[in-house]
TORKOL-4160 file (C-alpha; in steps of 0.2 Angstrom, whole numbers, padded with zeros to 4 digits, m for minus):
393
<pt num="1" X="m0002" Y="m0009" Z="m0165"/>
<pt num="2" X="0008" Y="m0017" Z="m0151"/>
<pt num="3" X="0003" Y="m0035" Z="m0146"/>
<pt num="4" X="0000" Y="m0041" Z="m0128"/>
<pt num="5" X="0015" Y="m0052" Z="m0130"/>
<pt num="6" X="0027" Y="m0038" Z="m0134"/>
<pt num="7" X="0019" Y="m0028" Z="m0120"/>
<pt num="8" X="0025" Y="m0041" Z="m0108"/>
<pt num="9" X="0042" Y="m0037" Z="m0113"/>
<pt num="10" X="0039" Y="m0018" Z="m0110"/>
<pt num="11" X="0033" Y="m0022" Z="m0093"/>
<pt num="12" X="0050" Y="m0031" Z="m0089"/>
<pt num="13" X="0059" Y="m0015" Z="m0095"/>
<pt num="14" X="0048" Y="m0005" Z="m0084"/>
<pt num="15" X="0051" Y="m0015" Z="m0069"/>
<pt num="16" X="0070" Y="m0015" Z="m0072"/>
<pt num="17" X="0069" Y="0004" Z="m0075"/>
<pt num="18" X="0061" Y="0007" Z="m0058"/>
<pt num="19" X="0074" Y="m0003" Z="m0049"/>
<pt num="20" X="0088" Y="0006" Z="m0058"/>
<pt num="21" X="0081" Y="0024" Z="m0056"/>
<pt num="22" X="0076" Y="0022" Z="m0038"/>
<pt num="23" X="0093" Y="0015" Z="m0033"/>
<pt num="24" X="0102" Y="0030" Z="m0041"/>
<pt num="25" X="0090" Y="0044" Z="m0038"/>
<pt num="26" X="0084" Y="0040" Z="m0021"/>
<pt num="27" X="0101" Y="0036" Z="m0014"/>
<pt num="28" X="0109" Y="0051" Z="m0023"/>
<pt num="29" X="0105" Y="0062" Z="m0008"/>
<pt num="30" X="0114" Y="0049" Z="0004"/>
<pt num="31" X="0129" Y="0049" Z="m0008"/>
<pt num="32" X="0130" Y="0068" Z="m0008"/>
<pt num="33" X="0128" Y="0069" Z="0011"/>
<pt num="34" X="0142" Y="0056" Z="0014"/>
<pt num="35" X="0154" Y="0061" Z="0000"/>
<pt num="36" X="0152" Y="0080" Z="0001"/>
<pt num="37" X="0143" Y="0085" Z="0017"/>
<pt num="38" X="0127" Y="0090" Z="0009"/>
<pt num="39" X="0114" Y="0095" Z="0023"/>
<pt num="40" X="0095" Y="0095" Z="0021"/>
<pt num="41" X="0095" Y="0112" Z="0013"/>
<pt num="42" X="0108" Y="0108" Z="0000"/>
<pt num="43" X="0099" Y="0091" Z="m0004"/>
<pt num="44" X="0082" Y="0100" Z="m0006"/>
<pt num="45" X="0090" Y="0113" Z="m0018"/>
<pt num="46" X="0096" Y="0098" Z="m0028"/>
<pt num="47" X="0079" Y="0090" Z="m0028"/>
<pt num="48" X="0071" Y="0106" Z="m0034"/>
<pt num="49" X="0084" Y="0107" Z="m0048"/>
<pt num="50" X="0080" Y="0089" Z="m0053"/>
<pt num="51" X="0061" Y="0093" Z="m0052"/>
<pt num="52" X="0063" Y="0109" Z="m0063"/>
<pt num="53" X="0072" Y="0098" Z="m0076"/>
<pt num="54" X="0059" Y="0085" Z="m0076"/>
<pt num="55" X="0045" Y="0097" Z="m0077"/>
<pt num="56" X="0051" Y="0105" Z="m0093"/>
<pt num="57" X="0058" Y="0090" Z="m0102"/>
<pt num="58" X="0045" Y="0077" Z="m0098"/>
<pt num="59" X="0032" Y="0087" Z="m0107"/>
<pt num="60" X="0044" Y="0089" Z="m0122"/>
<pt num="61" X="0048" Y="0070" Z="m0121"/>
<pt num="62" X="0030" Y="0065" Z="m0122"/>
<pt num="63" X="0028" Y="0076" Z="m0138"/>
<pt num="64" X="0044" Y="0069" Z="m0145"/>
<pt num="65" X="0039" Y="0051" Z="m0142"/>
<pt num="66" X="0022" Y="0055" Z="m0150"/>
<pt num="67" X="0030" Y="0061" Z="m0166"/>
<pt num="68" X="0046" Y="0050" Z="m0167"/>
<pt num="69" X="0039" Y="0034" Z="m0161"/>
<pt num="70" X="0038" Y="0026" Z="m0143"/>
<pt num="71" X="0051" Y="0012" Z="m0146"/>
<pt num="72" X="0064" Y="0024" Z="m0153"/>
<pt num="73" X="0061" Y="0037" Z="m0139"/>
<pt num="74" X="0063" Y="0023" Z="m0126"/>
<pt num="75" X="0080" Y="0017" Z="m0133"/>
<pt num="76" X="0086" Y="0035" Z="m0134"/>
<pt num="77" X="0081" Y="0038" Z="m0116"/>
<pt num="78" X="0089" Y="0022" Z="m0109"/>
<pt num="79" X="0105" Y="0026" Z="m0119"/>
<pt num="80" X="0106" Y="0044" Z="m0111"/>
<pt num="81" X="0104" Y="0037" Z="m0093"/>
<pt num="82" X="0116" Y="0023" Z="m0096"/>
<pt num="83" X="0129" Y="0035" Z="m0103"/>
<pt num="84" X="0127" Y="0047" Z="m0089"/>
<pt num="85" X="0129" Y="0035" Z="m0075"/>
<pt num="86" X="0144" Y="0027" Z="m0083"/>
<pt num="87" X="0153" Y="0044" Z="m0083"/>
<pt num="88" X="0146" Y="0048" Z="m0066"/>
<pt num="89" X="0154" Y="0032" Z="m0059"/>
<pt num="90" X="0171" Y="0040" Z="m0063"/>
<pt num="91" X="0168" Y="0058" Z="m0056"/>
<pt num="92" X="0174" Y="0064" Z="m0039"/>
<pt num="93" X="0168" Y="0082" Z="m0038"/>
<pt num="94" X="0151" Y="0088" Z="m0032"/>
<pt num="95" X="0147" Y="0099" Z="m0047"/>
<pt num="96" X="0151" Y="0085" Z="m0058"/>
<pt num="97" X="0139" Y="0073" Z="m0050"/>
<pt num="98" X="0125" Y="0087" Z="m0050"/>
<pt num="99" X="0128" Y="0089" Z="m0069"/>
<pt num="100" X="0127" Y="0070" Z="m0071"/>
<pt num="101" X="0111" Y="0069" Z="m0061"/>
<pt num="102" X="0102" Y="0082" Z="m0071"/>
<pt num="103" X="0108" Y="0075" Z="m0087"/>
<pt num="104" X="0102" Y="0058" Z="m0082"/>
<pt num="105" X="0085" Y="0066" Z="m0078"/>
<pt num="106" X="0084" Y="0071" Z="m0097"/>
<pt num="107" X="0085" Y="0052" Z="m0102"/>
<pt num="108" X="0072" Y="0047" Z="m0088"/>
<pt num="109" X="0060" Y="0060" Z="m0096"/>
<pt num="110" X="0060" Y="0049" Z="m0111"/>
<pt num="111" X="0058" Y="0032" Z="m0103"/>
<pt num="112" X="0043" Y="0034" Z="m0092"/>
<pt num="113" X="0032" Y="0043" Z="m0104"/>
<pt num="114" X="0035" Y="0030" Z="m0118"/>
<pt num="115" X="0033" Y="0015" Z="m0107"/>
<pt num="116" X="0016" Y="0022" Z="m0101"/>
<pt num="117" X="0011" Y="0025" Z="m0119"/>
<pt num="118" X="0017" Y="0008" Z="m0125"/>
<pt num="119" X="0007" Y="m0002" Z="m0113"/>
<pt num="120" X="m0009" Y="0008" Z="m0115"/>
<pt num="121" X="m0009" Y="0010" Z="m0134"/>
<pt num="122" X="m0023" Y="0001" Z="m0143"/>
<pt num="123" X="m0033" Y="m0004" Z="m0127"/>
<pt num="124" X="m0052" Y="m0002" Z="m0124"/>
<pt num="125" X="m0058" Y="0004" Z="m0107"/>
<pt num="126" X="m0058" Y="m0013" Z="m0099"/>
<pt num="127" X="m0041" Y="m0017" Z="m0106"/>
<pt num="128" X="m0034" Y="0000" Z="m0101"/>
<pt num="129" X="m0039" Y="m0003" Z="m0082"/>
<pt num="130" X="m0030" Y="m0019" Z="m0083"/>
<pt num="131" X="m0014" Y="m0013" Z="m0091"/>
<pt num="132" X="m0013" Y="0003" Z="m0080"/>
<pt num="133" X="m0015" Y="m0009" Z="m0065"/>
<pt num="134" X="m0001" Y="m0020" Z="m0071"/>
<pt num="135" X="0010" Y="m0005" Z="m0075"/>
<pt num="136" X="0008" Y="0003" Z="m0058"/>
<pt num="137" X="0010" Y="m0013" Z="m0048"/>
<pt num="138" X="0026" Y="m0018" Z="m0058"/>
<pt num="139" X="0036" Y="m0001" Z="m0056"/>
<pt num="140" X="0030" Y="0000" Z="m0038"/>
<pt num="141" X="0035" Y="m0017" Z="m0033"/>
<pt num="142" X="0053" Y="m0016" Z="m0040"/>
<pt num="143" X="0055" Y="0002" Z="m0034"/>
<pt num="144" X="0050" Y="m0003" Z="m0017"/>
<pt num="145" X="0063" Y="m0017" Z="m0016"/>
<pt num="146" X="0076" Y="m0005" Z="m0023"/>
<pt num="147" X="0073" Y="0007" Z="m0009"/>
<pt num="148" X="0072" Y="m0007" Z="0004"/>
<pt num="149" X="0089" Y="m0015" Z="m0001"/>
<pt num="150" X="0098" Y="0001" Z="m0007"/>
<pt num="151" X="0105" Y="0006" Z="0009"/>
<pt num="152" X="0112" Y="m0012" Z="0012"/>
<pt num="153" X="0120" Y="m0011" Z="m0005"/>
<pt num="154" X="0129" Y="0005" Z="m0001"/>
<pt num="155" X="0134" Y="m0001" Z="0016"/>
<pt num="156" X="0141" Y="m0018" Z="0009"/>
<pt num="157" X="0146" Y="m0014" Z="m0009"/>
<pt num="158" X="0152" Y="0004" Z="m0006"/>
<pt num="159" X="0144" Y="0021" Z="m0011"/>
<pt num="160" X="0149" Y="0018" Z="m0030"/>
<pt num="161" X="0137" Y="0003" Z="m0030"/>
<pt num="162" X="0123" Y="0016" Z="m0033"/>
<pt num="163" X="0131" Y="0018" Z="m0051"/>
<pt num="164" X="0137" Y="0000" Z="m0055"/>
<pt num="165" X="0120" Y="m0009" Z="m0050"/>
<pt num="166" X="0109" Y="0003" Z="m0061"/>
<pt num="167" X="0122" Y="0002" Z="m0075"/>
<pt num="168" X="0121" Y="m0017" Z="m0076"/>
<pt num="169" X="0102" Y="m0016" Z="m0076"/>
<pt num="170" X="0101" Y="m0002" Z="m0089"/>
<pt num="171" X="0112" Y="m0012" Z="m0101"/>
<pt num="172" X="0100" Y="m0026" Z="m0100"/>
<pt num="173" X="0085" Y="m0014" Z="m0103"/>
<pt num="174" X="0093" Y="m0007" Z="m0118"/>
<pt num="175" X="0097" Y="m0024" Z="m0126"/>
<pt num="176" X="0079" Y="m0029" Z="m0123"/>
<pt num="177" X="0072" Y="m0013" Z="m0130"/>
<pt num="178" X="0082" Y="m0016" Z="m0146"/>
<pt num="179" X="0076" Y="m0034" Z="m0147"/>
<pt num="180" X="0057" Y="m0029" Z="m0144"/>
<pt num="181" X="0059" Y="m0016" Z="m0158"/>
<pt num="182" X="0066" Y="m0029" Z="m0170"/>
<pt num="183" X="0050" Y="m0040" Z="m0166"/>
<pt num="184" X="0038" Y="m0027" Z="m0170"/>
<pt num="185" X="0039" Y="m0028" Z="m0189"/>
<pt num="186" X="0039" Y="m0047" Z="m0190"/>
<pt num="187" X="0024" Y="m0057" Z="m0195"/>
<pt num="188" X="0015" Y="m0070" Z="m0184"/>
<pt num="189" X="0007" Y="m0071" Z="m0167"/>
<pt num="190" X="0019" Y="m0059" Z="m0159"/>
<pt num="191" X="0012" Y="m0044" Z="m0169"/>
<pt num="192" X="m0006" Y="m0050" Z="m0169"/>
<pt num="193" X="m0017" Y="m0035" Z="m0166"/>
<pt num="194" X="m0026" Y="m0033" Z="m0150"/>
<pt num="195" X="m0045" Y="m0036" Z="m0153"/>
<pt num="196" X="m0055" Y="m0020" Z="m0149"/>
<pt num="197" X="m0073" Y="m0017" Z="m0147"/>
<pt num="198" X="m0083" Y="m0001" Z="m0145"/>
<pt num="199" X="m0083" Y="0003" Z="m0127"/>
<pt num="200" X="m0092" Y="0020" Z="m0125"/>
<pt num="201" X="m0086" Y="0031" Z="m0110"/>
<pt num="202" X="m0098" Y="0029" Z="m0096"/>
<pt num="203" X="m0097" Y="0047" Z="m0090"/>
<pt num="204" X="m0101" Y="0064" Z="m0099"/>
<pt num="205" X="m0086" Y="0072" Z="m0107"/>
<pt num="206" X="m0086" Y="0087" Z="m0095"/>
<pt num="207" X="m0086" Y="0075" Z="m0080"/>
<pt num="208" X="m0072" Y="0065" Z="m0086"/>
<pt num="209" X="m0062" Y="0080" Z="m0091"/>
<pt num="210" X="m0065" Y="0088" Z="m0074"/>
<pt num="211" X="m0058" Y="0072" Z="m0065"/>
<pt num="212" X="m0043" Y="0073" Z="m0076"/>
<pt num="213" X="m0040" Y="0091" Z="m0071"/>
<pt num="214" X="m0042" Y="0087" Z="m0053"/>
<pt num="215" X="m0030" Y="0072" Z="m0054"/>
<pt num="216" X="m0017" Y="0082" Z="m0064"/>
<pt num="217" X="m0018" Y="0095" Z="m0049"/>
<pt num="218" X="m0017" Y="0082" Z="m0035"/>
<pt num="219" X="m0003" Y="0071" Z="m0042"/>
<pt num="220" X="0010" Y="0085" Z="m0042"/>
<pt num="221" X="0006" Y="0089" Z="m0024"/>
<pt num="222" X="0009" Y="0071" Z="m0020"/>
<pt num="223" X="0026" Y="0072" Z="m0027"/>
<pt num="224" X="0029" Y="0089" Z="m0018"/>
<pt num="225" X="0028" Y="0078" Z="m0003"/>
<pt num="226" X="0037" Y="0063" Z="m0010"/>
<pt num="227" X="0052" Y="0072" Z="m0017"/>
<pt num="228" X="0053" Y="0083" Z="m0001"/>
<pt num="229" X="0053" Y="0067" Z="0010"/>
<pt num="230" X="0066" Y="0058" Z="m0001"/>
<pt num="231" X="0078" Y="0073" Z="m0001"/>
<pt num="232" X="0078" Y="0075" Z="0018"/>
<pt num="233" X="0077" Y="0057" Z="0022"/>
<pt num="234" X="0096" Y="0056" Z="0025"/>
<pt num="235" X="0094" Y="0070" Z="0039"/>
<pt num="236" X="0079" Y="0061" Z="0046"/>
<pt num="237" X="0089" Y="0045" Z="0047"/>
<pt num="238" X="0103" Y="0053" Z="0055"/>
<pt num="239" X="0091" Y="0061" Z="0068"/>
<pt num="240" X="0085" Y="0044" Z="0072"/>
<pt num="241" X="0102" Y="0037" Z="0072"/>
<pt num="242" X="0099" Y="0025" Z="0058"/>
<pt num="243" X="0113" Y="0017" Z="0047"/>
<pt num="244" X="0110" Y="0017" Z="0028"/>
<pt num="245" X="0105" Y="m0001" Z="0029"/>
<pt num="246" X="0092" Y="0003" Z="0043"/>
<pt num="247" X="0086" Y="0018" Z="0034"/>
<pt num="248" X="0083" Y="0008" Z="0018"/>
<pt num="249" X="0073" Y="m0005" Z="0028"/>
<pt num="250" X="0063" Y="0008" Z="0039"/>
<pt num="251" X="0061" Y="0022" Z="0027"/>
<pt num="252" X="0054" Y="0012" Z="0013"/>
<pt num="253" X="0038" Y="0007" Z="0022"/>
<pt num="254" X="0028" Y="0020" Z="0012"/>
<pt num="255" X="0034" Y="0012" Z="m0004"/>
<pt num="256" X="0026" Y="m0005" Z="0000"/>
<pt num="257" X="0010" Y="0004" Z="0007"/>
<pt num="258" X="0009" Y="0013" Z="m0010"/>
<pt num="259" X="0011" Y="m0004" Z="m0019"/>
<pt num="260" X="m0003" Y="m0011" Z="m0008"/>
<pt num="261" X="m0014" Y="0003" Z="m0014"/>
<pt num="262" X="m0010" Y="0000" Z="m0032"/>
<pt num="263" X="m0015" Y="m0018" Z="m0030"/>
<pt num="264" X="m0031" Y="m0014" Z="m0022"/>
<pt num="265" X="m0035" Y="0000" Z="m0035"/>
<pt num="266" X="m0031" Y="m0012" Z="m0049"/>
<pt num="267" X="m0042" Y="m0025" Z="m0043"/>
<pt num="268" X="m0057" Y="m0014" Z="m0039"/>
<pt num="269" X="m0063" Y="0000" Z="m0051"/>
<pt num="270" X="m0076" Y="0007" Z="m0040"/>
<pt num="271" X="m0066" Y="0022" Z="m0036"/>
<pt num="272" X="m0066" Y="0028" Z="m0054"/>
<pt num="273" X="m0074" Y="0046" Z="m0055"/>
<pt num="274" X="m0079" Y="0047" Z="m0037"/>
<pt num="275" X="m0073" Y="0063" Z="m0029"/>
<pt num="276" X="m0073" Y="0057" Z="m0011"/>
<pt num="277" X="m0058" Y="0045" Z="m0014"/>
<pt num="278" X="m0048" Y="0060" Z="m0021"/>
<pt num="279" X="m0051" Y="0072" Z="m0006"/>
<pt num="280" X="m0049" Y="0059" Z="0007"/>
<pt num="281" X="m0032" Y="0054" Z="0000"/>
<pt num="282" X="m0027" Y="0072" Z="m0001"/>
<pt num="283" X="m0031" Y="0076" Z="0017"/>
<pt num="284" X="m0022" Y="0060" Z="0022"/>
<pt num="285" X="m0007" Y="0065" Z="0012"/>
<pt num="286" X="m0006" Y="0082" Z="0022"/>
<pt num="287" X="m0007" Y="0074" Z="0039"/>
<pt num="288" X="0004" Y="0059" Z="0036"/>
<pt num="289" X="0018" Y="0070" Z="0028"/>
<pt num="290" X="0019" Y="0082" Z="0043"/>
<pt num="291" X="0019" Y="0067" Z="0055"/>
<pt num="292" X="0034" Y="0058" Z="0046"/>
<pt num="293" X="0045" Y="0074" Z="0045"/>
<pt num="294" X="0042" Y="0079" Z="0063"/>
<pt num="295" X="0043" Y="0061" Z="0070"/>
<pt num="296" X="0054" Y="0058" Z="0085"/>
<pt num="297" X="0052" Y="0040" Z="0087"/>
<pt num="298" X="0053" Y="0025" Z="0075"/>
<pt num="299" X="0035" Y="0019" Z="0079"/>
<pt num="300" X="0028" Y="0036" Z="0073"/>
<pt num="301" X="0039" Y="0036" Z="0057"/>
<pt num="302" X="0033" Y="0018" Z="0052"/>
<pt num="303" X="0015" Y="0021" Z="0056"/>
<pt num="304" X="0014" Y="0037" Z="0047"/>
<pt num="305" X="0022" Y="0030" Z="0032"/>
<pt num="306" X="0008" Y="0017" Z="0030"/>
<pt num="307" X="m0005" Y="0031" Z="0028"/>
<pt num="308" X="0006" Y="0041" Z="0017"/>
<pt num="309" X="0009" Y="0027" Z="0005"/>
<pt num="310" X="m0009" Y="0023" Z="0003"/>
<pt num="311" X="m0013" Y="0042" Z="0000"/>
<pt num="312" X="0000" Y="0045" Z="m0013"/>
<pt num="313" X="m0004" Y="0028" Z="m0021"/>
<pt num="314" X="m0022" Y="0034" Z="m0025"/>
<pt num="315" X="m0017" Y="0051" Z="m0031"/>
<pt num="316" X="m0004" Y="0044" Z="m0043"/>
<pt num="317" X="m0015" Y="0030" Z="m0049"/>
<pt num="318" X="m0029" Y="0043" Z="m0053"/>
<pt num="319" X="m0018" Y="0054" Z="m0063"/>
<pt num="320" X="m0011" Y="0040" Z="m0074"/>
<pt num="321" X="m0028" Y="0032" Z="m0076"/>
<pt num="322" X="m0037" Y="0048" Z="m0081"/>
<pt num="323" X="m0023" Y="0053" Z="m0092"/>
<pt num="324" X="m0024" Y="0037" Z="m0102"/>
<pt num="325" X="m0043" Y="0036" Z="m0101"/>
<pt num="326" X="m0047" Y="0053" Z="m0107"/>
<pt num="327" X="m0041" Y="0057" Z="m0125"/>
<pt num="328" X="m0031" Y="0047" Z="m0138"/>
<pt num="329" X="m0014" Y="0055" Z="m0138"/>
<pt num="330" X="m0006" Y="0044" Z="m0125"/>
<pt num="331" X="0011" Y="0050" Z="m0127"/>
<pt num="332" X="0006" Y="0068" Z="m0125"/>
<pt num="333" X="m0005" Y="0065" Z="m0110"/>
<pt num="334" X="0008" Y="0054" Z="m0102"/>
<pt num="335" X="0021" Y="0068" Z="m0105"/>
<pt num="336" X="0009" Y="0080" Z="m0096"/>
<pt num="337" X="0006" Y="0067" Z="m0082"/>
<pt num="338" X="0025" Y="0066" Z="m0079"/>
<pt num="339" X="0028" Y="0084" Z="m0081"/>
<pt num="340" X="0016" Y="0087" Z="m0067"/>
<pt num="341" X="0026" Y="0076" Z="m0057"/>
<pt num="342" X="0041" Y="0086" Z="m0061"/>
<pt num="343" X="0032" Y="0102" Z="m0055"/>
<pt num="344" X="0028" Y="0094" Z="m0039"/>
<pt num="345" X="0046" Y="0089" Z="m0037"/>
<pt num="346" X="0051" Y="0107" Z="m0040"/>
<pt num="347" X="0039" Y="0115" Z="m0029"/>
<pt num="348" X="0040" Y="0105" Z="m0013"/>
<pt num="349" X="0059" Y="0105" Z="m0011"/>
<pt num="350" X="0060" Y="0124" Z="m0016"/>
<pt num="351" X="0048" Y="0129" Z="m0002"/>
<pt num="352" X="0057" Y="0117" Z="0010"/>
<pt num="353" X="0074" Y="0125" Z="0006"/>
<pt num="354" X="0068" Y="0143" Z="0007"/>
<pt num="355" X="0060" Y="0139" Z="0024"/>
<pt num="356" X="0076" Y="0132" Z="0031"/>
<pt num="357" X="0085" Y="0147" Z="0024"/>
<pt num="358" X="0074" Y="0160" Z="0032"/>
<pt num="359" X="0071" Y="0150" Z="0049"/>
<pt num="360" X="0087" Y="0140" Z="0051"/>
<pt num="361" X="0085" Y="0138" Z="0070"/>
<pt num="362" X="0069" Y="0128" Z="0067"/>
<pt num="363" X="0073" Y="0110" Z="0060"/>
<pt num="364" X="0054" Y="0108" Z="0056"/>
<pt num="365" X="0052" Y="0124" Z="0047"/>
<pt num="366" X="0053" Y="0115" Z="0030"/>
<pt num="367" X="0040" Y="0102" Z="0035"/>
<pt num="368" X="0028" Y="0115" Z="0041"/>
<pt num="369" X="0030" Y="0126" Z="0026"/>
<pt num="370" X="0027" Y="0111" Z="0014"/>
<pt num="371" X="0012" Y="0105" Z="0024"/>
<pt num="372" X="0005" Y="0123" Z="0021"/>
<pt num="373" X="0008" Y="0121" Z="0003"/>
<pt num="374" X="m0001" Y="0105" Z="0002"/>
<pt num="375" X="m0016" Y="0113" Z="0011"/>
<pt num="376" X="m0016" Y="0126" Z="m0003"/>
<pt num="377" X="m0017" Y="0111" Z="m0016"/>
<pt num="378" X="m0032" Y="0104" Z="m0006"/>
<pt num="379" X="m0042" Y="0120" Z="m0008"/>
<pt num="380" X="m0037" Y="0120" Z="m0026"/>
<pt num="381" X="m0045" Y="0103" Z="m0028"/>
<pt num="382" X="m0061" Y="0108" Z="m0020"/>
<pt num="383" X="m0062" Y="0123" Z="m0032"/>
<pt num="384" X="m0060" Y="0113" Z="m0047"/>
<pt num="385" X="m0073" Y="0100" Z="m0041"/>
<pt num="386" X="m0086" Y="0114" Z="m0038"/>
<pt num="387" X="m0083" Y="0122" Z="m0054"/>
<pt num="388" X="m0085" Y="0106" Z="m0064"/>
<pt num="389" X="m0101" Y="0101" Z="m0056"/>
<pt num="390" X="m0110" Y="0115" Z="m0065"/>
<pt num="391" X="m0101" Y="0117" Z="m0082"/>
<pt num="392" X="m0105" Y="0132" Z="m0092"/>
<pt num="393" X="m0116" Y="0129" Z="m0108"/>
């Protein structure tokens, strides 16, 4: 049993983890464009490779954490990422950086699933709503700041700051993880059990499981859009003549909108198990994604990002909440939640890269193809909803 006092420490690790990973992974595409001349197609292929790696190993990481222990898995994951970035900071070849990026992803597959499980374990339903809310707001807040200032870091401290800043942060995380692990076995208030009370689920099992399936479908499609957007953002910034600093300021609006969505969804639970919130967000995702990637003015880019952030906020929050709310195997469910993110990270950039290969003369071919894929996901959501309304006996 993990006490609330110790969970506060894991929230600190979570916030630091979000800042470090966003700084490295989101600006990796800017780095590859500036250092090695990678265009949108090449960056989309990189993003697809990263997504494939994450999809496979996040699920495995969740199962490993469930068996080996969350605290142990967290320390191993942080150690892997720290080691990879330390090596990457000394490399000067494109292939070397690609290998390091994929290797670091293996470590990240262990960190997020364990943090989700650590803050959710031992909670009743009301406690779970609170803890998932704190979790989402924490990583979204620090991640938004990282994306916002990351471009300025690259411009003022040099491209290699995308390694050194995360390395410093990861070192603090790893030290804190070891300290928290040492506190777990000590007597006293720090390990006092969290009081639990019987809290029966307010919805029939078939309804709860149906919403879990819909959320597990919707969230990968949100990440289809997110990972495609992040991979082509350097090209979009170049088209709008934005420096790295300006790109960080202007292209991180959706992150802050997502944070606002998390705060609202945390404060108000009326969206739980209500289908209209899912389908409305999904439609908003499709429209705003297409608007961002085809935008020709800064005003359209900024406005579309607000709607995009709100949409992906609800889809992500739904997936994590239902994953933790339905069932007792937090690590495995968290692993599936993260693996589904990886599948989305794979599918979107793959479709975008193929489209740019087949229709290289149309700069918007990737955006249109991925938008079509998102519509397929929407119809899949409707299918699951209809089948779940009348379950078979």
